[in-house]
N, CA, C and O atoms as CSV, one atom per row, in Angstrom:
chain,resi,resn,atom,element,x,y,z
A,1,MET,N,N,125.115,217.955,-165.876
A,1,MET,CA,C,124.836,217.373,-166.973
A,1,MET,C,C,123.829,215.977,-166.545
A,1,MET,O,O,123.182,215.539,-167.496
A,2,ILE,N,N,123.683,215.398,-165.479
A,2,ILE,CA,C,123.003,214.217,-164.864
A,2,ILE,C,C,121.757,215.009,-164.757
A,2,ILE,O,O,120.809,214.349,-165.183
A,3,GLU,N,N,121.415,216.195,-164.337
A,3,GLU,CA,C,119.980,216.954,-164.493
A,3,GLU,C,C,119.327,216.936,-165.862
A,3,GLU,O,O,118.142,216.622,-165.978
A,4,LYS,N,N,120.171,217.308,-167.023
A,4,LYS,CA,C,119.381,217.031,-168.224
A,4,LYS,C,C,118.873,215.881,-168.436
A,4,LYS,O,O,117.727,215.642,-168.816
A,5,TYR,N,N,120.087,214.815,-168.091
A,5,TYR,CA,C,119.857,213.465,-168.454
A,5,TYR,C,C,118.459,212.888,-167.849
A,5,TYR,O,O,117.733,212.106,-168.462
A,6,LEU,N,N,118.176,213.444,-166.438
A,6,LEU,CA,C,117.151,212.829,-165.801
A,6,LEU,C,C,115.852,213.393,-166.410
A,6,LEU,O,O,114.882,212.663,-166.615
A,7,ASP,N,N,115.858,214.779,-166.709
A,7,ASP,CA,C,114.770,215.302,-167.338
A,7,ASP,C,C,114.177,214.866,-168.578
A,7,ASP,O,O,112.964,214.955,-168.770
A,8,GLU,N,N,115.043,214.362,-169.492
A,8,GLU,CA,C,115.090,213.898,-170.810
A,8,GLU,C,C,114.333,212.634,-170.642
A,8,GLU,O,O,113.393,212.272,-171.349
A,9,ILE,N,N,115.023,211.775,-169.274
A,9,ILE,CA,C,114.338,210.307,-169.274
A,9,ILE,C,C,112.984,210.522,-168.790
A,9,ILE,O,O,112.070,210.129,-169.515
A,10,THR,N,N,112.676,211.140,-167.571
A,10,THR,CA,C,111.520,211.262,-166.866
A,10,THR,C,C,110.504,211.863,-167.918
A,10,THR,O,O,109.448,211.238,-168.021
A,11,THR,N,N,110.622,212.695,-168.510
A,11,THR,CA,C,109.731,213.246,-169.764
A,11,THR,C,C,109.525,212.735,-170.947
A,11,THR,O,O,108.563,213.009,-171.664
A,12,ASP,N,N,110.376,212.004,-171.196
A,12,ASP,CA,C,110.521,211.404,-172.686
A,12,ASP,C,C,109.437,210.256,-172.873
A,12,ASP,O,O,109.672,209.171,-172.340
A,13,SER,N,N,108.515,210.392,-173.443
A,13,SER,CA,C,107.383,209.390,-173.815
A,13,SER,C,C,107.658,208.424,-174.591
A,13,SER,O,O,107.032,207.378,-174.418
A,14,GLU,N,N,108.688,208.498,-175.683
A,14,GLU,CA,C,109.317,207.297,-176.360
A,14,GLU,C,C,109.993,206.231,-175.527
A,14,GLU,O,O,109.941,205.046,-175.855
A,15,VAL,N,N,110.661,206.678,-174.390
A,15,VAL,CA,C,111.146,205.898,-173.223
A,15,VAL,C,C,110.139,205.009,-172.767
A,15,VAL,O,O,110.075,203.791,-172.938
A,16,ILE,N,N,109.257,205.863,-172.088
A,16,ILE,CA,C,107.970,205.025,-171.502
A,16,ILE,C,C,107.235,203.989,-172.342
A,16,ILE,O,O,106.912,202.867,-171.953
A,17,GLU,N,N,106.996,204.558,-173.653
A,17,GLU,CA,C,106.200,203.458,-174.484
A,17,GLU,C,C,106.898,202.469,-174.906
A,17,GLU,O,O,106.291,201.429,-175.162
A,18,ALA,N,N,108.325,202.521,-175.087
A,18,ALA,CA,C,109.100,201.477,-175.224
A,18,ALA,C,C,109.241,200.267,-174.324
A,18,ALA,O,O,109.401,199.089,-174.644
A,19,LEU,N,N,109.135,200.891,-172.979
A,19,LEU,CA,C,109.190,199.910,-171.824
A,19,LEU,C,C,107.242,199.372,-171.786
A,19,LEU,O,O,107.008,198.227,-171.399
A,20,LYS,N,N,106.449,199.975,-172.061
A,20,LYS,CA,C,105.198,199.739,-172.385
A,20,LYS,C,C,105.103,198.467,-173.190
A,20,LYS,O,O,104.517,197.468,-172.773
A,21,GLU,N,N,105.797,198.556,-174.541
A,21,GLU,CA,C,105.465,197.537,-175.547
A,21,GLU,C,C,106.460,196.591,-175.294
A,21,GLU,O,O,106.221,195.566,-175.932
A,22,ALA,N,N,107.490,196.513,-174.618
A,22,ALA,CA,C,108.098,195.345,-174.146
A,22,ALA,C,C,107.399,194.157,-173.463
A,22,ALA,O,O,106.517,194.448,-172.655
A,23,ASP,N,N,107.636,193.034,-173.647
A,23,ASP,CA,C,106.878,192.126,-172.891
A,23,ASP,C,C,107.627,191.727,-171.496
A,23,ASP,O,O,107.073,191.071,-170.614
A,24,HIS,N,N,108.715,192.125,-171.436
A,24,HIS,CA,C,109.398,192.335,-170.172
A,24,HIS,C,C,110.882,193.046,-170.612
A,24,HIS,O,O,111.336,193.104,-171.755
A,25,PHE,N,N,111.508,193.575,-169.352
A,25,PHE,CA,C,112.785,194.146,-169.661
A,25,PHE,C,C,113.665,193.850,-168.450
A,25,PHE,O,O,113.226,193.538,-167.343
A,26,LEU,N,N,114.884,193.974,-168.755
A,26,LEU,CA,C,115.747,193.418,-167.342
A,26,LEU,C,C,116.643,194.732,-167.248
A,26,LEU,O,O,117.280,195.303,-168.133
A,27,ILE,N,N,116.483,195.044,-165.842
A,27,ILE,CA,C,117.092,196.113,-165.006
A,27,ILE,C,C,118.683,195.659,-164.468
A,27,ILE,O,O,118.630,194.705,-163.692
A,28,THR,N,N,119.656,196.014,-164.657
A,28,THR,CA,C,120.839,195.860,-164.049
A,28,THR,C,C,120.894,197.185,-163.129
A,28,THR,O,O,120.713,198.333,-163.532
A,29,HIS,N,N,121.203,196.756,-161.718
A,29,HIS,CA,C,121.120,197.859,-160.724
A,29,HIS,C,C,121.958,197.141,-159.589
A,29,HIS,O,O,122.125,195.929,-159.450
A,30,TYR,N,N,122.467,198.221,-158.778
A,30,TYR,CA,C,123.287,197.857,-157.735
A,30,TYR,C,C,122.342,197.742,-156.319
A,30,TYR,O,O,121.580,198.583,-155.842
A,31,CYS,N,N,122.679,196.408,-155.844
A,31,CYS,CA,C,121.439,196.252,-154.906
A,31,CYS,C,C,122.199,196.393,-153.351
A,31,CYS,O,O,123.056,195.627,-152.909
A,32,LYS,N,N,121.680,197.477,-152.737
A,32,LYS,CA,C,122.477,197.571,-151.438
A,32,LYS,C,C,122.157,196.538,-150.170
A,32,LYS,O,O,122.934,196.388,-149.226
A,33,LYS,N,N,121.130,195.986,-150.281
A,33,LYS,CA,C,120.739,194.682,-149.579
A,33,LYS,C,C,121.871,193.707,-149.580
A,33,LYS,O,O,122.318,193.289,-148.512
A,34,ARG,N,N,122.293,193.374,-150.587
A,34,ARG,CA,C,123.227,192.272,-150.647
A,34,ARG,C,C,124.430,192.728,-151.321
A,34,ARG,O,O,125.124,191.904,-151.917
A,35,ASP,N,N,124.678,193.686,-151.295
A,35,ASP,CA,C,125.877,194.572,-151.577
A,35,ASP,C,C,126.231,193.771,-152.824
A,35,ASP,O,O,127.242,193.068,-152.842
A,36,GLN,N,N,125.413,193.869,-153.864
A,36,GLN,CA,C,126.183,193.506,-155.396
A,36,GLN,C,C,125.289,193.823,-156.511
A,36,GLN,O,O,124.094,194.114,-156.464
A,37,ILE,N,N,125.920,193.738,-157.329
A,37,ILE,CA,C,125.079,194.211,-158.793
A,37,ILE,C,C,123.944,192.864,-159.178
A,37,ILE,O,O,124.301,191.686,-159.153
A,38,GLU,N,N,122.937,193.193,-159.430
A,38,GLU,CA,C,121.942,192.590,-159.855
A,38,GLU,C,C,120.864,192.630,-161.106
A,38,GLU,O,O,120.205,193.665,-161.199
A,39,THR,N,N,120.692,191.853,-161.828
A,39,THR,CA,C,119.663,191.908,-162.785
A,39,THR,C,C,118.299,191.340,-162.863
A,39,THR,O,O,118.294,190.151,-163.181
A,40,ARG,N,N,117.492,191.714,-162.720
A,40,ARG,CA,C,115.771,191.659,-162.624
A,40,ARG,C,C,115.192,191.881,-163.684
A,40,ARG,O,O,115.485,192.662,-164.589
A,41,ARG,N,N,114.057,190.935,-163.537
A,41,ARG,CA,C,113.418,190.683,-164.912
A,41,ARG,C,C,112.029,191.437,-164.517
A,41,ARG,O,O,111.434,191.054,-163.510
A,42,CYS,N,N,111.563,192.389,-165.216
A,42,CYS,CA,C,110.395,193.367,-164.945
A,42,CYS,C,C,109.314,193.390,-166.088
A,42,CYS,O,O,109.460,192.821,-167.170
A,43,TYR,N,N,108.210,194.119,-165.712
A,43,TYR,CA,C,107.282,194.467,-166.689
A,43,TYR,C,C,106.624,195.765,-166.310
A,43,TYR,O,O,106.501,196.159,-165.150
A,44,TRP,N,N,106.250,196.338,-167.288
A,44,TRP,CA,C,105.570,197.565,-166.931
A,44,TRP,C,C,104.066,197.793,-166.960
A,44,TRP,O,O,103.471,197.399,-167.963
A,45,ASP,N,N,103.478,198.293,-166.129
A,45,ASP,CA,C,101.613,198.603,-166.039
A,45,ASP,C,C,101.715,199.801,-165.616
A,45,ASP,O,O,102.731,200.417,-165.291
A,46,SER,N,N,100.314,200.224,-165.626
A,46,SER,CA,C,99.621,201.486,-165.331
A,46,SER,C,C,100.164,202.094,-163.936
A,46,SER,O,O,100.021,203.310,-163.806
A,47,LYS,N,N,100.684,201.484,-163.033
A,47,LYS,CA,C,101.113,201.958,-162.128
A,47,LYS,C,C,102.651,202.442,-161.996
A,47,LYS,O,O,103.161,203.132,-161.113
A,48,SER,N,N,103.181,201.915,-163.051
A,48,SER,CA,C,105.058,201.928,-163.029
A,48,SER,C,C,105.119,203.441,-163.230
A,48,SER,O,O,104.089,204.058,-163.502
A,49,LYS,N,N,106.388,204.104,-163.096
A,49,LYS,CA,C,106.850,205.262,-163.075
A,49,LYS,C,C,108.222,205.295,-163.417
A,49,LYS,O,O,108.857,204.306,-163.050
A,50,ILE,N,N,108.972,206.350,-164.146
A,50,ILE,CA,C,110.083,206.648,-163.957
A,50,ILE,C,C,110.029,208.017,-163.210
A,50,ILE,O,O,109.129,208.799,-163.514
A,51,TRP,N,N,110.988,208.373,-162.200
A,51,TRP,CA,C,110.953,209.507,-161.202
A,51,TRP,C,C,112.546,209.871,-161.085
A,51,TRP,O,O,113.500,209.287,-161.598
A,52,GLU,N,N,112.524,210.928,-160.314
A,52,GLU,CA,C,113.888,211.494,-159.788
A,52,GLU,C,C,113.778,211.424,-158.100
A,52,GLU,O,O,112.929,212.031,-157.447
A,53,THR,N,N,114.678,210.671,-157.624
A,53,THR,CA,C,114.607,210.761,-155.978
A,53,THR,C,C,115.081,212.315,-155.361
A,53,THR,O,O,115.386,213.304,-156.028
A,54,LYS,N,N,115.041,212.199,-154.086
A,54,LYS,CA,C,115.366,213.423,-153.573
A,54,LYS,C,C,116.767,213.654,-153.594
A,54,LYS,O,O,117.308,214.752,-153.462
A,55,GLN,N,N,117.385,212.435,-153.786
A,55,GLN,CA,C,119.294,212.723,-153.811
A,55,GLN,C,C,119.326,212.755,-155.568
A,55,GLN,O,O,120.412,212.533,-156.104
A,56,GLY,N,N,118.279,212.998,-156.317
A,56,GLY,CA,C,118.722,213.468,-157.480
A,56,GLY,C,C,119.015,212.084,-158.152
A,56,GLY,O,O,119.862,212.279,-159.023
A,57,LYS,N,N,118.644,210.724,-158.097
A,57,LYS,CA,C,118.823,209.684,-158.466
A,57,LYS,C,C,117.742,209.344,-159.583
A,57,LYS,O,O,116.576,209.730,-159.507
A,58,LEU,N,N,118.236,208.604,-160.595
A,58,LEU,CA,C,117.225,208.147,-161.511
A,58,LEU,C,C,116.239,206.923,-160.969
A,58,LEU,O,O,116.873,205.874,-160.863
A,59,ALA,N,N,114.988,206.821,-160.641
A,59,ALA,CA,C,114.255,205.800,-160.243
A,59,ALA,C,C,113.365,205.164,-161.114
A,59,ALA,O,O,112.601,205.852,-161.792
A,60,ILE,N,N,113.358,203.707,-161.203
A,60,ILE,CA,C,112.120,203.186,-161.813
A,60,ILE,C,C,111.387,202.296,-160.927
A,60,ILE,O,O,111.970,201.426,-160.280
A,61,THR,N,N,109.994,202.501,-160.867
A,61,THR,CA,C,109.127,201.790,-160.054
A,61,THR,C,C,108.434,200.891,-161.121
A,61,THR,O,O,107.898,201.456,-162.074
A,62,CYS,N,N,108.404,199.546,-161.031
A,62,CYS,CA,C,107.638,198.687,-161.853
A,62,CYS,C,C,107.226,197.434,-161.395
A,62,CYS,O,O,107.209,197.375,-160.166
A,63,VAL,N,N,106.813,196.185,-162.102
A,63,VAL,CA,C,106.583,194.892,-161.554
A,63,VAL,C,C,107.685,194.257,-161.524
A,63,VAL,O,O,108.324,194.421,-162.564
A,64,ALA,N,N,108.344,193.381,-160.523
A,64,ALA,CA,C,109.478,192.713,-160.519
A,64,ALA,C,C,109.305,191.169,-160.659
A,64,ALA,O,O,108.544,190.700,-159.812
A,65,LEU,N,N,109.689,190.527,-161.290
A,65,LEU,CA,C,109.236,189.141,-161.229
A,65,LEU,C,C,110.517,188.186,-160.725
A,65,LEU,O,O,111.676,188.236,-161.138
A,66,ASN,N,N,110.059,187.469,-159.897
A,66,ASN,CA,C,110.754,186.252,-159.244
A,66,ASN,C,C,111.724,185.637,-160.523
A,66,ASN,O,O,111.257,185.429,-161.643
A,67,ASP,N,N,113.135,185.388,-160.160
A,67,ASP,CA,C,114.178,185.022,-161.065
A,67,ASP,C,C,113.865,183.583,-161.455
A,67,ASP,O,O,113.933,183.180,-162.616
A,68,GLU,N,N,113.496,182.790,-160.347
A,68,GLU,CA,C,113.469,181.037,-160.922
A,68,GLU,C,C,111.943,181.018,-161.443
A,68,GLU,O,O,111.816,180.586,-162.589
A,69,THR,N,N,110.650,181.457,-160.718
A,69,THR,CA,C,109.473,181.027,-161.480
A,69,THR,C,C,108.930,181.966,-162.504
A,69,THR,O,O,108.091,181.551,-163.303
A,70,TYR,N,N,109.385,183.310,-162.543
A,70,TYR,CA,C,108.935,184.487,-163.297
A,70,TYR,C,C,107.620,184.797,-162.723
A,70,TYR,O,O,106.772,185.288,-163.468
A,71,GLU,N,N,107.288,184.524,-161.229
A,71,GLU,CA,C,105.934,185.024,-161.015
A,71,GLU,C,C,106.177,186.354,-160.229
A,71,GLU,O,O,107.274,186.588,-159.722
A,72,ILE,N,N,105.034,187.289,-160.138
A,72,ILE,CA,C,105.143,188.607,-159.752
A,72,ILE,C,C,105.691,188.360,-158.472
A,72,ILE,O,O,105.248,187.503,-157.707
A,73,ASP,N,N,106.628,189.084,-158.237
A,73,ASP,CA,C,107.317,189.378,-156.807
A,73,ASP,C,C,106.897,190.560,-156.169
A,73,ASP,O,O,107.122,190.658,-154.963
A,74,GLY,N,N,106.325,191.479,-156.765
A,74,GLY,CA,C,105.618,192.769,-156.636
A,74,GLY,C,C,106.270,193.735,-156.947
A,74,GLY,O,O,107.390,193.548,-157.423
A,75,TYR,N,N,105.794,194.984,-156.781
A,75,TYR,CA,C,106.557,196.329,-157.223
A,75,TYR,C,C,107.649,196.681,-156.115
A,75,TYR,O,O,107.635,196.738,-154.885
A,76,ARG,N,N,108.809,196.936,-157.330
A,76,ARG,CA,C,110.186,197.367,-156.672
A,76,ARG,C,C,110.572,198.913,-157.406
A,76,ARG,O,O,110.204,199.369,-158.489
A,77,THR,N,N,111.363,199.433,-156.465
A,77,THR,CA,C,111.849,200.938,-157.164
A,77,THR,C,C,113.518,200.803,-157.367
A,77,THR,O,O,114.297,200.724,-156.417
A,78,PHE,N,N,113.794,200.796,-158.347
A,78,PHE,CA,C,115.094,200.652,-158.371
A,78,PHE,C,C,116.206,201.913,-158.789
A,78,PHE,O,O,116.112,202.547,-159.840
A,79,THR,N,N,116.861,202.055,-158.152
A,79,THR,CA,C,117.996,202.888,-158.195
A,79,THR,C,C,119.483,202.730,-158.707
A,79,THR,O,O,119.697,201.883,-159.574
A,80,ASP,N,N,120.265,203.307,-158.340
A,80,ASP,CA,C,122.037,202.553,-158.987
A,80,ASP,C,C,121.502,201.882,-160.259
A,80,ASP,O,O,121.685,200.667,-160.332
A,81,ILE,N,N,120.843,202.515,-161.313
A,81,ILE,CA,C,120.810,201.566,-162.542
A,81,ILE,C,C,122.085,201.701,-163.347
A,81,ILE,O,O,122.751,202.729,-163.471
A,82,PHE,N,N,122.350,200.411,-163.920
A,82,PHE,CA,C,123.231,200.620,-164.865
A,82,PHE,C,C,122.640,200.240,-166.501
A,82,PHE,O,O,123.122,200.833,-167.466
A,83,SER,N,N,121.771,199.402,-166.638
A,83,SER,CA,C,121.154,199.545,-167.800
A,83,SER,C,C,120.050,198.837,-167.745
A,83,SER,O,O,119.883,198.104,-166.770
A,84,VAL,N,N,118.932,198.915,-168.916
A,84,VAL,CA,C,117.586,199.100,-168.908
A,84,VAL,C,C,117.449,198.077,-170.212
A,84,VAL,O,O,117.487,198.716,-171.263
A,85,THR,N,N,117.312,196.770,-170.384
A,85,THR,CA,C,117.126,196.348,-171.757
A,85,THR,C,C,115.538,195.687,-172.042
A,85,THR,O,O,114.942,194.932,-171.273
A,86,GLY,N,N,115.193,196.044,-172.968
A,86,GLY,CA,C,113.479,195.844,-173.423
A,86,GLY,C,C,113.604,194.657,-174.018
A,86,GLY,O,O,114.431,194.561,-174.925
A,87,ARG,N,N,112.845,193.556,-173.649
A,87,ARG,CA,C,112.605,192.188,-174.605
A,87,ARG,C,C,111.253,192.191,-175.111
A,87,ARG,O,O,110.326,192.823,-174.605
A,88,LYS,N,N,111.186,191.471,-176.109
A,88,LYS,CA,C,110.104,191.548,-176.979
A,88,LYS,C,C,109.987,190.134,-177.713
A,88,LYS,O,O,110.774,189.809,-178.602
A,89,ALA,N,N,108.996,189.361,-177.293
A,89,ALA,CA,C,108.898,187.866,-177.816
A,89,ALA,C,C,108.404,187.933,-179.391
A,89,ALA,O,O,107.571,188.703,-179.869
A,90,ILE,N,N,109.125,186.952,-180.022
A,90,ILE,CA,C,109.058,187.033,-181.339
A,90,ILE,C,C,107.848,185.853,-181.711
A,90,ILE,O,O,108.012,184.678,-181.383
A,91,HIS,N,N,106.632,186.320,-182.429
A,91,HIS,CA,C,105.674,185.263,-182.264
A,91,HIS,C,C,105.698,185.051,-183.999
A,91,HIS,O,O,105.800,185.879,-184.904
A,92,THR,N,N,105.557,183.565,-184.014
A,92,THR,CA,C,105.480,183.028,-185.462
A,92,THR,C,C,104.716,181.963,-185.867
A,92,THR,O,O,104.709,180.961,-185.152
A,93,SER,N,N,104.003,181.992,-186.988
A,93,SER,CA,C,103.027,180.789,-186.885
A,93,SER,C,C,103.641,179.257,-186.942
A,93,SER,O,O,102.925,178.262,-186.828
A,94,GLU,N,N,104.979,179.213,-187.122
A,94,GLU,CA,C,105.489,178.122,-187.228
A,94,GLU,C,C,105.814,177.295,-185.408
A,94,GLU,O,O,106.145,178.008,-184.460
A,95,GLU,N,N,105.674,176.114,-185.301
A,95,GLU,CA,C,105.779,175.925,-183.849
A,95,GLU,C,C,107.162,174.872,-183.967
A,95,GLU,O,O,107.318,173.896,-184.701
A,96,ILE,N,N,108.107,175.485,-182.927
A,96,ILE,CA,C,109.277,174.452,-182.858
A,96,ILE,C,C,109.079,173.466,-181.967
A,96,ILE,O,O,108.730,173.571,-180.791
A,97,GLN,N,N,109.397,172.199,-182.789
A,97,GLN,CA,C,109.549,170.713,-182.086
A,97,GLN,C,C,110.516,170.237,-181.547
A,97,GLN,O,O,110.461,169.103,-181.070
């Protein structure tokens, strides 16, 4: 069952297009280094990809942002992913004061 799911995700252009269109997205994953579940803010660029590891896990490589300053932290590969949530800014002509 997981193989079918991975094939659908890695070849589904709708998923990749949705990530490209999002201003940023949040990836919730298990971090082995800190032994905890974390959520990272990321964005998609031309070098980003969705792929399958040798162990058969879904992996996403993308640009990760620093949680405090939202500056680029570099490319990161995420596995043990629980969720990916895209965010898109709402642009209006009215300015909030």
